[in-house]
All heavy atoms as TSV, in Angstrom:
chain	resi	resn	atom	element	x	y	z
A	1	MET	N	N	126.925	93.685	110.261
A	1	MET	CA	C	125.829	92.703	110.435
A	1	MET	C	C	124.878	93.314	111.461
A	1	MET	O	O	125.303	93.777	112.526
A	1	MET	CB	C	126.318	91.335	110.859
A	1	MET	CG	C	125.145	90.387	111.011
A	1	MET	SD	S	125.711	88.685	111.469
A	1	MET	CE	C	126.486	88.155	109.923
A	2	LEU	N	N	123.547	93.340	111.176
A	2	LEU	CA	C	122.540	93.821	112.061
A	2	LEU	C	C	121.620	92.721	112.390
A	2	LEU	O	O	121.240	91.915	111.459
A	2	LEU	CB	C	121.767	94.995	111.498
A	2	LEU	CG	C	122.603	96.338	111.145
A	2	LEU	CD1	C	121.762	97.277	110.362
A	2	LEU	CD2	C	123.152	96.923	112.442
A	3	ARG	N	N	121.097	92.696	113.594
A	3	ARG	CA	C	120.160	91.667	113.994
A	3	ARG	C	C	119.254	92.241	115.023
A	3	ARG	O	O	119.457	93.351	115.510
A	3	ARG	CB	C	120.896	90.431	114.450
A	3	ARG	CG	C	121.727	90.601	115.672
A	3	ARG	CD	C	122.429	89.289	116.105
A	3	ARG	NE	N	123.382	88.831	115.113
A	3	ARG	CZ	C	123.436	87.621	114.738
A	3	ARG	NH1	N	122.773	86.709	115.251
A	3	ARG	NH2	N	124.331	87.311	113.759
A	4	GLU	N	N	118.233	91.381	115.457
A	4	GLU	CA	C	117.250	91.958	116.453
A	4	GLU	C	C	117.974	92.368	117.645
A	4	GLU	O	O	118.917	91.792	118.128
A	4	GLU	CB	C	116.306	90.825	116.816
A	4	GLU	CG	C	115.182	91.209	117.528
A	4	GLU	CD	C	114.119	90.112	117.669
A	4	GLU	OE1	O	114.202	89.018	117.211
A	4	GLU	OE2	O	113.031	90.497	118.300
A	5	GLY	N	N	117.568	93.617	118.175
A	5	GLY	CA	C	118.227	94.134	119.339
A	5	GLY	C	C	119.125	95.323	118.967
A	5	GLY	O	O	119.492	96.106	119.840
A	6	ALA	N	N	119.499	95.322	117.701
A	6	ALA	CA	C	120.420	96.458	117.267
A	6	ALA	C	C	119.624	97.730	117.188
A	6	ALA	O	O	118.381	97.746	117.110
A	6	ALA	CB	C	121.011	96.165	115.889
A	7	GLY	N	N	120.297	98.915	117.042
A	7	GLY	CA	C	119.574	100.142	116.940
A	7	GLY	C	C	120.454	101.220	116.374
A	7	GLY	O	O	121.692	101.119	116.292
A	8	GLY	N	N	119.894	102.356	115.957
A	8	GLY	CA	C	120.616	103.493	115.470
A	8	GLY	C	C	120.384	103.878	114.051
A	8	GLY	O	O	119.492	103.293	113.420
A	9	PRO	N	N	121.250	104.751	113.466
A	9	PRO	CA	C	120.911	105.192	112.174
A	9	PRO	C	C	121.004	104.158	111.051
A	9	PRO	O	O	120.281	104.225	110.007
A	9	PRO	CB	C	121.982	106.296	111.897
A	9	PRO	CG	C	122.944	106.180	113.050
A	9	PRO	CD	C	122.261	105.371	114.202
A	10	GLU	N	N	121.875	103.172	111.210
A	10	GLU	CA	C	122.017	102.064	110.195
A	10	GLU	C	C	120.586	101.304	110.084
A	10	GLU	O	O	120.171	100.861	109.115
A	10	GLU	CB	C	123.076	101.108	110.508
A	10	GLU	CG	C	124.463	101.696	110.257
A	10	GLU	CD	C	125.550	100.684	110.518
A	10	GLU	OE1	O	125.399	99.861	111.425
A	10	GLU	OE2	O	126.575	100.741	109.758
A	11	VAL	N	N	119.950	101.091	111.298
A	11	VAL	CA	C	118.727	100.376	111.290
A	11	VAL	C	C	117.614	101.300	110.663
A	11	VAL	O	O	116.791	100.798	109.994
A	11	VAL	CB	C	118.370	100.028	112.741
A	11	VAL	CG1	C	116.914	99.304	112.783
A	11	VAL	CG2	C	119.337	98.971	113.354
A	12	ARG	N	N	117.703	102.556	110.932
A	12	ARG	CA	C	116.784	103.494	110.316
A	12	ARG	C	C	116.844	103.464	108.796
A	12	ARG	O	O	115.807	103.393	108.090
A	12	ARG	CB	C	117.003	104.892	110.817
A	12	ARG	CG	C	115.866	105.893	110.506
A	12	ARG	CD	C	116.076	107.216	111.218
A	12	ARG	NE	N	115.947	107.048	112.687
A	12	ARG	CZ	C	117.002	107.262	113.469
A	12	ARG	NH1	N	118.114	107.671	113.063
A	12	ARG	NH2	N	116.820	107.088	114.793
A	13	GLU	N	N	118.067	103.440	108.240
A	13	GLU	CA	C	118.260	103.311	106.811
A	13	GLU	C	C	117.663	101.979	106.326
A	13	GLU	O	O	117.039	101.891	105.301
A	13	GLU	CB	C	119.733	103.306	106.452
A	13	GLU	CG	C	119.959	103.224	104.935
A	13	GLU	CD	C	121.404	103.315	104.511
A	13	GLU	OE1	O	122.234	103.897	105.205
A	13	GLU	OE2	O	121.679	102.718	103.462
A	14	LEU	N	N	118.004	100.831	107.026
A	14	LEU	CA	C	117.454	99.586	106.746
A	14	LEU	C	C	115.931	99.655	106.649
A	14	LEU	O	O	115.290	99.101	105.624
A	14	LEU	CB	C	117.891	98.438	107.658
A	14	LEU	CG	C	117.240	97.151	107.622
A	14	LEU	CD1	C	117.371	96.524	106.236
A	14	LEU	CD2	C	117.676	96.272	108.738
A	15	GLN	N	N	115.247	100.179	107.553
A	15	GLN	CA	C	113.764	100.264	107.687
A	15	GLN	C	C	113.333	101.007	106.376
A	15	GLN	O	O	112.318	100.601	105.783
A	15	GLN	CB	C	113.377	101.024	108.905
A	15	GLN	CG	C	113.590	100.130	110.204
A	15	GLN	CD	C	113.418	100.909	111.440
A	15	GLN	OE1	O	113.871	102.075	111.542
A	15	GLN	NE2	N	112.853	100.291	112.474
A	16	GLY	N	N	113.924	102.076	106.051
A	16	GLY	CA	C	113.535	102.827	104.922
A	16	GLY	C	C	113.691	102.057	103.532
A	16	GLY	O	O	112.836	102.062	102.704
A	17	ARG	N	N	114.821	101.321	103.529
A	17	ARG	CA	C	114.995	100.419	102.284
A	17	ARG	C	C	114.005	99.328	102.217
A	17	ARG	O	O	113.473	98.986	101.097
A	17	ARG	CB	C	116.418	99.905	102.253
A	17	ARG	CG	C	117.433	100.987	101.960
A	17	ARG	CD	C	118.865	100.340	101.920
A	17	ARG	NE	N	119.979	101.290	101.641
A	17	ARG	CZ	C	120.304	101.727	100.580
A	17	ARG	NH1	N	119.739	101.312	99.408
A	17	ARG	NH2	N	121.280	102.686	100.437
A	18	LEU	N	N	113.686	98.687	103.352
A	18	LEU	CA	C	112.671	97.644	103.361
A	18	LEU	C	C	111.324	98.142	102.991
A	18	LEU	O	O	110.540	97.441	102.316
A	18	LEU	CB	C	112.637	96.982	104.780
A	18	LEU	CG	C	113.857	96.196	105.147
A	18	LEU	CD1	C	113.801	95.835	106.644
A	18	LEU	CD2	C	113.963	94.936	104.373
A	19	ARG	N	N	111.024	99.447	103.264
A	19	ARG	CA	C	109.748	100.017	102.963
A	19	ARG	C	C	109.697	100.177	101.374
A	19	ARG	O	O	108.602	100.017	100.811
A	19	ARG	CB	C	109.527	101.377	103.652
A	19	ARG	CG	C	108.260	102.104	103.290
A	19	ARG	CD	C	107.893	103.351	104.012
A	19	ARG	NE	N	107.664	103.030	105.424
A	19	ARG	CZ	C	108.462	103.032	106.405
A	19	ARG	NH1	N	109.790	103.403	106.331
A	19	ARG	NH2	N	108.111	102.744	107.701
A	20	GLN	N	N	110.809	100.503	100.793
A	20	GLN	CA	C	110.870	100.707	99.404
A	20	GLN	C	C	110.504	99.438	98.605
A	20	GLN	O	O	109.968	99.489	97.518
A	20	GLN	CB	C	112.201	101.189	98.948
A	20	GLN	CG	C	112.528	102.569	99.345
A	20	GLN	CD	C	114.001	102.921	98.992
A	20	GLN	OE1	O	114.504	102.691	97.961
A	20	GLN	NE2	N	114.688	103.695	99.992
A	21	VAL	N	N	110.722	98.263	99.138
A	21	VAL	CA	C	110.400	96.958	98.517
A	21	VAL	C	C	109.146	96.417	99.072
A	21	VAL	O	O	108.829	95.246	98.831
A	21	VAL	CB	C	111.599	96.074	98.538
A	21	VAL	CG1	C	112.732	96.499	97.662
A	21	VAL	CG2	C	112.119	95.725	99.903
A	22	ALA	N	N	108.420	97.161	99.873
A	22	ALA	CA	C	107.101	96.849	100.382
A	22	ALA	C	C	107.100	95.607	101.238
A	22	ALA	O	O	106.112	94.815	101.240
A	22	ALA	CB	C	106.104	96.721	99.202
A	23	VAL	N	N	108.066	95.377	102.148
A	23	VAL	CA	C	108.088	94.296	103.105
A	23	VAL	C	C	107.960	94.789	104.533
A	23	VAL	O	O	107.847	93.996	105.456
A	23	VAL	CB	C	109.219	93.295	102.823
A	23	VAL	CG1	C	109.233	92.666	101.556
A	23	VAL	CG2	C	110.574	94.051	103.135
A	24	TYR	N	N	108.077	96.125	104.705
A	24	TYR	CA	C	108.046	96.654	106.092
A	24	TYR	C	C	107.174	97.928	106.098
A	24	TYR	O	O	107.588	98.957	105.520
A	24	TYR	CB	C	109.533	97.004	106.443
A	24	TYR	CG	C	109.572	97.744	107.815
A	24	TYR	CD1	C	109.351	96.882	109.014
A	24	TYR	CD2	C	109.925	99.009	108.006
A	24	TYR	CE1	C	109.415	97.584	110.221
A	24	TYR	CE2	C	109.917	99.688	109.207
A	24	TYR	CZ	C	109.730	98.906	110.369
A	24	TYR	OH	O	109.790	99.487	111.588
A	25	PRO	N	N	106.060	97.834	106.789
A	25	PRO	CA	C	105.158	99.002	106.868
A	25	PRO	C	C	105.365	99.803	108.156
A	25	PRO	O	O	104.630	100.780	108.372
A	25	PRO	CB	C	103.766	98.314	106.919
A	25	PRO	CG	C	104.033	96.946	107.617
A	25	PRO	CD	C	105.388	96.604	107.240
A	26	GLY	N	N	106.273	99.411	109.030
A	26	GLY	CA	C	106.398	100.034	110.344
A	26	GLY	C	C	107.142	101.383	110.234
A	26	GLY	O	O	107.517	101.897	109.136
A	27	PRO	N	N	107.429	101.951	111.481
A	27	PRO	CA	C	108.114	103.288	111.589
A	27	PRO	C	C	109.602	103.192	111.320
A	27	PRO	O	O	110.179	102.106	111.516
A	27	PRO	CB	C	107.857	103.767	112.970
A	27	PRO	CG	C	107.700	102.422	113.701
A	27	PRO	CD	C	107.046	101.428	112.738
A	28	ASP	N	N	110.152	104.266	110.878
A	28	ASP	CA	C	111.603	104.386	110.834
A	28	ASP	C	C	112.165	104.865	112.183
A	28	ASP	O	O	112.528	106.109	112.322
A	28	ASP	CB	C	112.096	105.354	109.738
A	28	ASP	CG	C	111.695	104.809	108.362
A	28	ASP	OD1	O	111.406	103.655	108.143
A	28	ASP	OD2	O	111.781	105.605	107.425
A	29	ASP	N	N	112.098	104.029	113.204
A	29	ASP	CA	C	112.507	104.444	114.582
A	29	ASP	C	C	113.919	104.006	114.946
A	29	ASP	O	O	114.280	104.273	116.079
A	29	ASP	CB	C	111.432	103.934	115.511
A	29	ASP	CG	C	111.309	102.445	115.566
A	29	ASP	OD1	O	112.065	101.693	114.920
A	29	ASP	OD2	O	110.420	101.957	116.283
A	30	GLY	N	N	114.563	103.341	114.076
A	30	GLY	CA	C	115.992	102.982	114.378
A	30	GLY	C	C	116.098	101.760	115.299
A	30	GLY	O	O	117.159	101.496	115.832
A	31	ARG	N	N	115.050	101.012	115.554
A	31	ARG	CA	C	115.008	99.859	116.399
A	31	ARG	C	C	114.832	98.599	115.601
A	31	ARG	O	O	113.811	98.431	114.923
A	31	ARG	CB	C	113.894	100.010	117.473
A	31	ARG	CG	C	114.142	101.113	118.404
A	31	ARG	CD	C	113.000	101.196	119.470
A	31	ARG	NE	N	112.109	99.998	119.357
A	31	ARG	CZ	C	110.834	100.041	119.766
A	31	ARG	NH1	N	110.362	101.015	120.371
A	31	ARG	NH2	N	110.187	98.893	119.747
A	32	TYR	N	N	115.733	97.626	115.697
A	32	TYR	CA	C	115.694	96.348	115.015
A	32	TYR	C	C	114.901	95.426	115.844
A	32	TYR	O	O	115.437	94.662	116.737
A	32	TYR	CB	C	117.082	95.808	114.760
A	32	TYR	CG	C	117.160	94.818	113.646
A	32	TYR	CD1	C	118.126	95.034	112.558
A	32	TYR	CD2	C	116.493	93.659	113.624
A	32	TYR	CE1	C	118.194	94.152	111.499
A	32	TYR	CE2	C	116.621	92.682	112.640
A	32	TYR	CZ	C	117.478	92.950	111.574
A	32	TYR	OH	O	117.604	92.055	110.603
A	33	ASP	N	N	113.596	95.453	115.767
A	33	ASP	CA	C	112.701	94.676	116.614
A	33	ASP	C	C	112.191	93.482	115.842
A	33	ASP	O	O	112.617	93.200	114.650
A	33	ASP	CB	C	111.561	95.507	117.176
A	33	ASP	CG	C	110.748	96.193	116.090
A	33	ASP	OD1	O	110.830	95.851	114.925
A	33	ASP	OD2	O	109.944	97.049	116.436
A	34	ALA	N	N	111.199	92.750	116.292
A	34	ALA	CA	C	110.674	91.598	115.680
A	34	ALA	C	C	110.004	91.959	114.321
A	34	ALA	O	O	110.129	91.151	113.439
A	34	ALA	CB	C	109.713	90.911	116.604
A	35	ASP	N	N	109.424	93.060	114.195
A	35	ASP	CA	C	108.865	93.507	112.886
A	35	ASP	C	C	109.928	93.637	111.868
A	35	ASP	O	O	109.725	93.253	110.662
A	35	ASP	CB	C	108.082	94.754	113.038
A	35	ASP	CG	C	106.778	94.586	113.898
A	35	ASP	OD1	O	106.229	93.417	113.978
A	35	ASP	OD2	O	106.304	95.580	114.463
A	36	VAL	N	N	111.085	94.247	112.175
A	36	VAL	CA	C	112.132	94.409	111.228
A	36	VAL	C	C	112.756	93.040	110.873
A	36	VAL	O	O	113.029	92.749	109.683
A	36	VAL	CB	C	113.238	95.357	111.758
A	36	VAL	CG1	C	114.452	95.420	110.888
A	36	VAL	CG2	C	112.622	96.778	112.034
A	37	ARG	N	N	112.953	92.168	111.952
A	37	ARG	CA	C	113.507	90.856	111.703
A	37	ARG	C	C	112.574	90.152	110.694
A	37	ARG	O	O	113.107	89.538	109.729
A	37	ARG	CB	C	113.611	90.054	113.012
A	37	ARG	CG	C	114.111	88.685	112.851
A	37	ARG	CD	C	113.702	87.795	114.032
A	37	ARG	NE	N	112.283	87.722	114.031
A	37	ARG	CZ	C	111.572	87.540	115.140
A	37	ARG	NH1	N	112.182	87.581	116.368
A	37	ARG	NH2	N	110.255	87.475	115.137
A	38	ASP	N	N	111.306	90.171	110.932
A	38	ASP	CA	C	110.350	89.454	109.996
A	38	ASP	C	C	110.389	90.077	108.639
A	38	ASP	O	O	110.256	89.367	107.662
A	38	ASP	CB	C	108.866	89.533	110.615
A	38	ASP	CG	C	108.753	88.755	111.839
A	38	ASP	OD1	O	109.746	87.894	112.204
A	38	ASP	OD2	O	107.784	88.935	112.561
A	39	ALA	N	N	110.514	91.407	108.482
A	39	ALA	CA	C	110.620	92.047	107.197
A	39	ALA	C	C	111.904	91.582	106.483
A	39	ALA	O	O	111.753	91.343	105.213
A	39	ALA	CB	C	110.578	93.574	107.299
A	40	VAL	N	N	112.978	91.543	107.183
A	40	VAL	CA	C	114.245	91.088	106.533
A	40	VAL	C	C	114.015	89.633	106.054
A	40	VAL	O	O	114.457	89.287	104.872
A	40	VAL	CB	C	115.465	91.199	107.529
A	40	VAL	CG1	C	116.626	90.564	106.926
A	40	VAL	CG2	C	115.768	92.712	107.822
A	41	SER	N	N	113.454	88.864	106.864
A	41	SER	CA	C	113.203	87.437	106.461
A	41	SER	C	C	112.326	87.345	105.181
A	41	SER	O	O	112.581	86.598	104.307
A	41	SER	CB	C	112.597	86.731	107.615
A	41	SER	OG	O	112.476	85.286	107.362
A	42	ARG	N	N	111.267	88.156	105.256
A	42	ARG	CA	C	110.372	88.127	104.004
A	42	ARG	C	C	111.152	88.579	102.779
A	42	ARG	O	O	110.906	88.081	101.780
A	42	ARG	CB	C	109.172	89.054	104.295
A	42	ARG	CG	C	108.021	88.533	105.056
A	42	ARG	CD	C	106.849	89.412	105.035
A	42	ARG	NE	N	106.994	90.721	105.543
A	42	ARG	CZ	C	106.916	90.965	106.852
A	42	ARG	NH1	N	106.695	90.039	107.821
A	42	ARG	NH2	N	107.117	92.289	107.264
A	43	TYR	N	N	111.982	89.628	102.913
A	43	TYR	CA	C	112.796	90.072	101.781
A	43	TYR	C	C	113.668	88.999	101.259
A	43	TYR	O	O	113.816	88.643	100.138
A	43	TYR	CB	C	113.661	91.273	102.159
A	43	TYR	CG	C	114.571	91.716	101.078
A	43	TYR	CD1	C	114.142	92.506	100.103
A	43	TYR	CD2	C	115.907	91.181	101.068
A	43	TYR	CE1	C	114.934	92.824	99.032
A	43	TYR	CE2	C	116.719	91.621	100.054
A	43	TYR	CZ	C	116.292	92.301	98.953
A	43	TYR	OH	O	117.108	92.633	97.932
A	44	GLN	N	N	114.354	88.281	102.238
A	44	GLN	CA	C	115.289	87.223	101.837
A	44	GLN	C	C	114.528	86.092	101.123
A	44	GLN	O	O	115.065	85.598	100.078
A	44	GLN	CB	C	115.904	86.571	103.148
A	44	GLN	CG	C	116.925	87.616	103.824
A	44	GLN	CD	C	117.321	87.194	105.115
A	44	GLN	OE1	O	116.584	86.583	105.939
A	44	GLN	NE2	N	118.640	87.369	105.496
A	45	ARG	N	N	113.356	85.742	101.584
A	45	ARG	CA	C	112.564	84.693	100.870
A	45	ARG	C	C	112.067	85.228	99.497
A	45	ARG	O	O	112.172	84.511	98.495
A	45	ARG	CB	C	111.349	84.228	101.720
A	45	ARG	CG	C	111.715	83.334	102.873
A	45	ARG	CD	C	110.478	82.764	103.512
A	45	ARG	NE	N	109.418	83.669	103.833
A	45	ARG	CZ	C	109.388	84.369	105.030
A	45	ARG	NH1	N	110.300	84.085	105.933
A	45	ARG	NH2	N	108.338	85.150	105.259
A	46	ALA	N	N	111.616	86.415	99.432
A	46	ALA	CA	C	111.043	86.886	98.249
A	46	ALA	C	C	112.082	87.062	97.068
A	46	ALA	O	O	111.784	86.898	95.950
A	46	ALA	CB	C	110.310	88.214	98.499
A	47	TYR	N	N	113.276	87.427	97.470
A	47	TYR	CA	C	114.371	87.707	96.486
A	47	TYR	C	C	115.352	86.563	96.412
A	47	TYR	O	O	116.375	86.751	95.761
A	47	TYR	CB	C	114.947	89.035	96.747
A	47	TYR	CG	C	114.067	90.254	96.368
A	47	TYR	CD1	C	113.190	90.683	97.385
A	47	TYR	CD2	C	113.935	90.736	95.158
A	47	TYR	CE1	C	112.324	91.714	97.085
A	47	TYR	CE2	C	113.057	91.703	94.755
A	47	TYR	CZ	C	112.278	92.211	95.757
A	47	TYR	OH	O	111.371	93.214	95.407
A	48	GLY	N	N	115.110	85.488	97.089
A	48	GLY	CA	C	116.064	84.306	97.068
A	48	GLY	C	C	117.365	84.586	97.596
A	48	GLY	O	O	118.429	84.011	97.091
A	49	VAL	N	N	117.487	85.402	98.654
A	49	VAL	CA	C	118.774	85.735	99.228
A	49	VAL	C	C	119.253	84.683	100.157
A	49	VAL	O	O	118.497	84.266	101.110
A	49	VAL	CB	C	118.737	87.087	99.963
A	49	VAL	CG1	C	120.018	87.358	100.657
A	49	VAL	CG2	C	118.316	88.202	99.002
A	50	ALA	N	N	120.378	84.039	99.883
A	50	ALA	CA	C	120.999	82.971	100.751
A	50	ALA	C	C	122.309	83.467	101.206
A	50	ALA	O	O	122.996	84.237	100.528
A	50	ALA	CB	C	120.981	81.639	99.959
A	51	GLY	N	N	122.788	82.956	102.357
A	51	GLY	CA	C	124.084	83.331	102.853
A	51	GLY	C	C	124.083	84.029	104.229
A	51	GLY	O	O	125.136	84.020	104.863
A	52	ASP	N	N	122.881	84.608	104.554
A	52	ASP	CA	C	122.795	85.177	105.871
A	52	ASP	C	C	121.733	84.397	106.495
A	52	ASP	O	O	120.698	83.955	105.916
A	52	ASP	CB	C	122.385	86.626	105.761
A	52	ASP	CG	C	123.483	87.535	105.201
A	52	ASP	OD1	O	124.647	87.342	105.527
A	52	ASP	OD2	O	123.135	88.474	104.474
A	53	PRO	N	N	121.690	84.325	107.913
A	53	PRO	CA	C	120.640	83.626	108.570
A	53	PRO	C	C	119.292	84.358	108.351
A	53	PRO	O	O	119.392	85.668	108.134
A	53	PRO	CB	C	121.036	83.776	110.044
A	53	PRO	CG	C	122.454	83.925	110.067
A	53	PRO	CD	C	122.829	84.728	108.800
A	54	HIS	N	N	118.197	83.765	108.331
A	54	HIS	CA	C	116.926	84.409	108.132
A	54	HIS	C	C	116.663	85.519	109.185
A	54	HIS	O	O	116.953	85.251	110.444
A	54	HIS	CB	C	115.720	83.440	108.226
A	54	HIS	CG	C	115.568	82.690	106.873
A	54	HIS	ND1	N	115.140	83.267	105.809
A	54	HIS	CD2	C	116.024	81.380	106.582
A	54	HIS	CE1	C	115.165	82.327	104.764
A	54	HIS	NE2	N	115.681	81.214	105.281
A	55	GLY	N	N	116.349	86.660	108.725
A	55	GLY	CA	C	116.085	87.800	109.706
A	55	GLY	C	C	117.264	88.499	110.049
A	55	GLY	O	O	117.092	89.478	110.827
A	56	VAL	N	N	118.457	88.201	109.578
A	56	VAL	CA	C	119.705	88.883	109.928
A	56	VAL	C	C	120.158	89.640	108.706
A	56	VAL	O	O	120.245	89.159	107.630
A	56	VAL	CB	C	120.754	87.885	110.346
A	56	VAL	CG1	C	122.105	88.583	110.586
A	56	VAL	CG2	C	120.331	87.241	111.624
A	57	TYR	N	N	120.466	90.919	108.941
A	57	TYR	CA	C	120.902	91.764	107.862
A	57	TYR	C	C	122.378	91.771	107.712
A	57	TYR	O	O	123.145	92.623	108.247
A	57	TYR	CB	C	120.439	93.259	108.074
A	57	TYR	CG	C	120.569	94.196	106.922
A	57	TYR	CD1	C	119.995	93.915	105.699
A	57	TYR	CD2	C	121.235	95.379	107.088
A	57	TYR	CE1	C	120.232	94.838	104.731
A	57	TYR	CE2	C	121.321	96.310	106.155
A	57	TYR	CZ	C	120.835	96.117	104.872
A	57	TYR	OH	O	120.965	96.975	103.818
A	58	GLY	N	N	122.891	90.692	107.034
A	58	GLY	CA	C	124.335	90.558	106.774
A	58	GLY	C	C	124.755	91.091	105.456
A	58	GLY	O	O	124.049	91.687	104.709
A	59	ALA	N	N	125.994	90.765	105.157
A	59	ALA	CA	C	126.645	91.351	103.934
A	59	ALA	C	C	125.837	90.972	102.644
A	59	ALA	O	O	125.676	91.793	101.792
A	59	ALA	CB	C	128.055	90.901	103.779
A	60	VAL	N	N	125.393	89.700	102.518
A	60	VAL	CA	C	124.722	89.237	101.261
A	60	VAL	C	C	123.358	89.981	101.239
A	60	VAL	O	O	122.998	90.452	100.057
A	60	VAL	CB	C	124.593	87.741	101.346
A	60	VAL	CG1	C	123.799	87.230	100.147
A	60	VAL	CG2	C	125.988	87.048	101.383
A	61	THR	N	N	122.618	89.953	102.227
A	61	THR	CA	C	121.301	90.645	102.265
A	61	THR	C	C	121.426	92.140	101.930
A	61	THR	O	O	120.668	92.634	101.215
A	61	THR	CB	C	120.582	90.431	103.554
A	61	THR	OG1	O	120.528	88.934	103.810
A	61	THR	CG2	C	119.177	90.942	103.511
A	62	ARG	N	N	122.523	92.721	102.553
A	62	ARG	CA	C	122.639	94.203	102.378
A	62	ARG	C	C	122.950	94.445	100.886
A	62	ARG	O	O	122.389	95.416	100.310
A	62	ARG	CB	C	123.784	94.654	103.296
A	62	ARG	CG	C	124.034	96.147	103.145
A	62	ARG	CD	C	125.151	96.620	104.089
A	62	ARG	NE	N	125.168	98.079	104.093
A	62	ARG	CZ	C	125.414	98.833	105.087
A	62	ARG	NH1	N	125.704	98.261	106.308
A	62	ARG	NH2	N	125.446	100.076	104.996
A	63	ALA	N	N	123.905	93.715	100.351
A	63	ALA	CA	C	124.232	93.982	98.955
A	63	ALA	C	C	122.979	93.828	97.995
A	63	ALA	O	O	122.780	94.647	97.149
A	63	ALA	CB	C	125.347	93.013	98.442
A	64	SER	N	N	122.220	92.817	98.272
A	64	SER	CA	C	121.024	92.609	97.481
A	64	SER	C	C	120.021	93.742	97.643
A	64	SER	O	O	119.511	94.261	96.711
A	64	SER	CB	C	120.319	91.301	97.932
A	64	SER	OG	O	119.129	91.155	97.268
A	65	LEU	N	N	119.735	94.070	98.931
A	65	LEU	CA	C	118.694	95.177	99.205
A	65	LEU	C	C	119.275	96.577	98.673
A	65	LEU	O	O	118.479	97.302	97.976
A	65	LEU	CB	C	118.483	95.289	100.689
A	65	LEU	CG	C	117.442	96.302	101.056
A	65	LEU	CD1	C	116.006	95.960	100.434
A	65	LEU	CD2	C	117.338	96.389	102.539
A	66	GLU	N	N	120.565	96.848	98.811
A	66	GLU	CA	C	121.041	98.059	98.232
A	66	GLU	C	C	120.964	98.171	96.738
A	66	GLU	O	O	120.883	99.249	96.161
A	66	GLU	CB	C	122.430	98.385	98.797
A	66	GLU	CG	C	122.384	98.751	100.254
A	66	GLU	CD	C	123.818	99.067	100.871
A	66	GLU	OE1	O	124.853	98.863	100.119
A	66	GLU	OE2	O	123.832	99.465	101.989
A	67	SER	N	N	121.096	97.020	96.065
A	67	SER	CA	C	121.079	97.072	94.600
A	67	SER	C	C	119.671	97.305	94.081
A	67	SER	O	O	119.515	97.717	92.873
A	67	SER	CB	C	121.558	95.714	94.040
A	67	SER	OG	O	120.624	94.678	94.221
A	68	ARG	N	N	118.693	97.127	94.945
A	68	ARG	CA	C	117.273	97.289	94.481
A	68	ARG	C	C	116.568	98.542	94.998
A	68	ARG	O	O	115.440	98.852	94.760
A	68	ARG	CB	C	116.384	96.074	94.994
A	68	ARG	CG	C	116.690	94.834	94.299
A	68	ARG	CD	C	115.868	93.680	94.803
A	68	ARG	NE	N	116.037	92.507	93.965
A	68	ARG	CZ	C	116.982	91.654	94.034
A	68	ARG	NH1	N	117.932	91.756	94.976
A	68	ARG	NH2	N	117.070	90.594	93.227
A	69	THR	N	N	117.380	99.360	95.870
A	69	THR	CA	C	116.717	100.538	96.507
A	69	THR	C	C	117.723	101.651	96.433
A	69	THR	O	O	118.877	101.567	96.031
A	69	THR	CB	C	116.376	100.215	97.945
A	69	THR	OG1	O	117.685	99.863	98.649
A	69	THR	CG2	C	115.412	99.090	98.114
A	70	HIS	N	N	117.236	102.822	96.828
A	70	HIS	CA	C	118.130	104.060	96.994
A	70	HIS	C	C	118.121	104.391	98.469
A	70	HIS	O	O	117.244	104.021	99.269
A	70	HIS	CB	C	117.598	105.158	96.149
A	70	HIS	CG	C	116.222	105.608	96.400
A	70	HIS	ND1	N	115.885	106.464	97.436
A	70	HIS	CD2	C	115.015	105.241	95.914
A	70	HIS	CE1	C	114.586	106.596	97.532
A	70	HIS	NE2	N	114.035	105.876	96.571
A	71	GLU	N	N	119.169	105.126	98.785
A	71	GLU	CA	C	119.341	105.553	100.164
A	71	GLU	C	C	118.225	106.455	100.652
A	71	GLU	O	O	117.894	107.355	99.947
A	71	GLU	CB	C	120.675	106.258	100.446
A	71	GLU	CG	C	120.969	106.577	101.852
A	71	GLU	CD	C	122.393	107.104	102.072
A	71	GLU	OE1	O	123.185	106.980	101.161
A	71	GLU	OE2	O	122.579	107.627	103.210
A	72	PRO	N	N	117.439	106.058	101.667
A	72	PRO	CA	C	116.331	106.908	102.090
A	72	PRO	C	C	116.778	108.278	102.612
A	72	PRO	O	O	117.902	108.512	103.041
A	72	PRO	CB	C	115.748	106.096	103.261
A	72	PRO	CG	C	116.492	104.865	103.480
A	72	PRO	CD	C	117.676	104.907	102.471
C-alpha cells in the first residue's frame, strides 16, 4: 500500500501508470505528494474503484490500474 509521504521506485512506477490514463501530468520523481494523491483519487472516481481509501494506492486500486496500463 502506498500513500502520501511514500517515496521510491514503486511511486515512480505509479506516476508513470497514472500518466498513461491521463490523470497525472506531474514528474516521475518518486515522491507520493499531494498531486499523486489527487491523481489516485481521480483515477478511483473515474474507474469506479472501491475498496481502498480515496487517494491511497492499495491492492484494489493497483490491480485496476495495472490491468489498464503497461509497466513504464
